[in-house]
C-alpha positions as CSV (number, residue, x, y, z in Angstrom):
1,M,-55.5,10.6,13.8
2,T,-52.0,11.6,14.4
3,T,-50.8,14.3,16.7
4,K,-48.7,17.3,15.7
5,L,-46.1,15.8,18.4
6,E,-46.3,12.5,17.0
7,R,-45.4,13.5,13.4
8,I,-42.6,15.7,14.7
9,Q,-41.6,12.4,16.5
10,N,-41.8,10.1,13.3
11,M,-40.0,12.8,11.5
12,E,-37.1,13.1,13.9
13,V,-36.8,9.0,13.7
14,Q,-36.8,9.5,9.7
15,L,-34.3,12.3,10.0
16,S,-31.9,10.1,12.5
17,A,-32.1,7.2,10.3
18,L,-31.1,9.3,7.5
19,K,-28.3,11.0,9.5
20,K,-26.8,7.3,10.1
21,D,-26.7,6.4,6.4
22,L,-24.7,9.6,5.6
23,E,-22.1,8.5,8.3
24,E,-18.6,7.7,6.8
25,P,-18.5,3.8,7.1
26,K,-16.2,2.7,9.6
27,E,-12.9,1.0,8.8
28,W,-13.0,-2.8,8.5
29,P,-12.3,-5.0,10.6
30,Q,-13.8,-3.9,13.6
31,E,-13.4,-5.4,17.0
32,G,-15.1,-8.9,16.9
33,D,-15.4,-9.1,12.9
34,A,-14.8,-12.6,11.6
35,Y,-11.7,-12.2,8.6
36,W,-10.0,-14.5,6.6
37,Y,-5.8,-14.2,6.3
38,S,-3.1,-16.4,5.0
39,D,-0.5,-17.8,7.4
40,V,2.9,-17.9,6.9
41,V,3.1,-21.1,5.0
42,G,0.1,-20.3,3.0
43,A,-2.7,-22.1,4.4
44,V,-5.7,-19.9,4.7
45,C,-7.3,-19.5,8.2
46,Q,-10.2,-17.7,9.5
47,G,-9.9,-15.7,12.7
48,V,-11.7,-12.9,15.0
49,W,-10.2,-9.5,14.9
50,S,-9.1,-8.1,18.0
51,N,-7.8,-4.4,16.9
52,S,-4.3,-5.5,16.9
53,P,-2.2,-3.0,15.9
54,Y,0.4,-5.4,14.2
55,F,-2.1,-7.3,12.4
56,R,-3.6,-4.0,10.7
57,A,0.1,-3.0,9.9
58,M,0.4,-6.5,8.3
59,D,-2.2,-5.9,5.6
60,N,-3.1,-9.7,5.7
61,F,-6.9,-9.5,6.5
62,F,-9.4,-10.1,3.9
63,R,-13.4,-10.3,3.7
64,T,-13.4,-13.8,2.0
65,E,-11.9,-16.8,1.9
66,A,-10.7,-16.7,-1.8
67,E,-9.0,-13.5,-1.3
68,A,-6.9,-14.8,1.5
69,Q,-6.2,-17.7,-0.7
70,H,-5.0,-15.4,-3.4
71,H,-2.6,-13.3,-0.7
72,G,-1.2,-16.6,0.1
73,D,-0.6,-17.6,-3.5
74,F,0.7,-14.3,-4.3
75,L,3.4,-14.5,-1.5
76,L,4.7,-18.2,-2.3
77,V,5.1,-16.9,-6.2
78,M,7.2,-13.8,-4.9
79,A,9.1,-15.9,-2.8
80,K,9.9,-18.1,-5.5
81,L,10.6,-15.1,-7.6
82,R,13.1,-13.6,-5.3
83,R,14.8,-17.0,-4.9
84,A,15.3,-17.1,-8.6
85,A,16.7,-13.5,-8.8
86,K,19.3,-14.7,-6.6
87,G,19.0,-11.6,-4.5
88,F,20.3,-9.4,-7.3
89,K,19.1,-5.8,-6.5
90,T,20.0,-2.6,-7.9
91,T,18.9,1.3,-6.9
92,C,18.2,2.1,-10.7
93,G,16.2,0.7,-13.6
94,W,19.2,0.6,-16.1
95,G,21.5,-2.4,-16.4
96,S,19.6,-5.1,-14.7
97,W,16.5,-6.7,-16.0
98,S,13.0,-7.1,-14.3
99,L,9.8,-8.7,-14.8
100,N,6.5,-6.4,-16.2
101,F,3.1,-7.9,-16.4
102,Y,0.6,-7.1,-18.3
103,D,-3.3,-8.3,-18.7
104,Y,-4.6,-6.2,-21.2
105,T,-6.5,-9.2,-22.6
106,N,-7.6,-10.9,-19.7
107,D,-5.5,-13.9,-20.9
108,F,-3.1,-13.7,-18.2
109,S,-0.4,-14.6,-20.4
110,M,1.8,-11.2,-21.0
111,I,4.9,-11.5,-19.0
112,Q,7.7,-9.8,-20.4
113,V,11.7,-8.8,-19.5
114,S,12.8,-5.5,-19.7
115,T,15.4,-3.2,-18.5
116,Y,12.9,-0.2,-17.6
117,M,10.3,-1.0,-15.3
118,T,10.7,-2.9,-11.8
119,M,8.7,-5.4,-10.1
120,G,9.3,-4.4,-6.3
121,E,13.0,-4.5,-5.8
122,V,13.1,-7.8,-7.5
123,R,15.5,-7.9,-10.5
124,F,17.5,-10.3,-12.6
125,K,21.2,-9.8,-13.7
126,T,20.6,-11.0,-16.9
127,E,17.5,-10.9,-19.6
128,E,18.1,-14.9,-19.9
129,D,17.5,-15.3,-16.2
130,G,14.5,-13.1,-16.2
131,L,13.1,-15.5,-19.2
132,D,14.4,-18.5,-17.2
133,F,12.1,-17.9,-14.2
134,I,9.0,-17.0,-16.8
135,E,9.6,-20.2,-18.0
136,S,9.5,-22.0,-14.6
137,L,6.2,-20.9,-13.8
138,N,3.0,-22.9,-14.5
139,A,-0.2,-21.2,-15.6
140,S,-1.4,-21.0,-12.1
141,E,1.7,-19.2,-10.8
142,R,1.9,-16.7,-13.7
143,A,-2.2,-15.8,-13.2
144,T,-1.3,-15.1,-9.5
145,L,1.6,-12.8,-10.7
146,L,-0.5,-10.8,-13.2
147,K,-3.5,-10.3,-11.0
148,G,-1.0,-8.6,-8.4
149,W,-1.1,-7.9,-4.9
150,P,-4.6,-8.5,-3.4
151,T,-6.6,-5.5,-2.3
């Protein structure tokens, strides 16, 4: 038979476990956690987190190898986009052309050039320059752009 004191102790253990479940999740990654990242040439690497504010600010740490691979692929396609735009920039959306990506049908095929929306700060001087860039992308690069910035 369980004593009153033992029942109280059991309840305290259960209460403690419930409180732990209700705590806010810790920021990931934590010191010592394994993570994936893409290096400067797009290669995927694995590391052990060391709470570096520099690495956290770079926002280049992922739970899975696939997420890190997409990040590297995305950066390579964005570099290609910036080279194709030849450095043309403007502070407003009118009078220059930008790429707009849509994935309403999940087929990764709708990339258009317009004057009213932006893709970061990268813009093209003419509509033809933007269309030529789209034509230069292979299917994988188009899918990478449409999938967007890794989260």
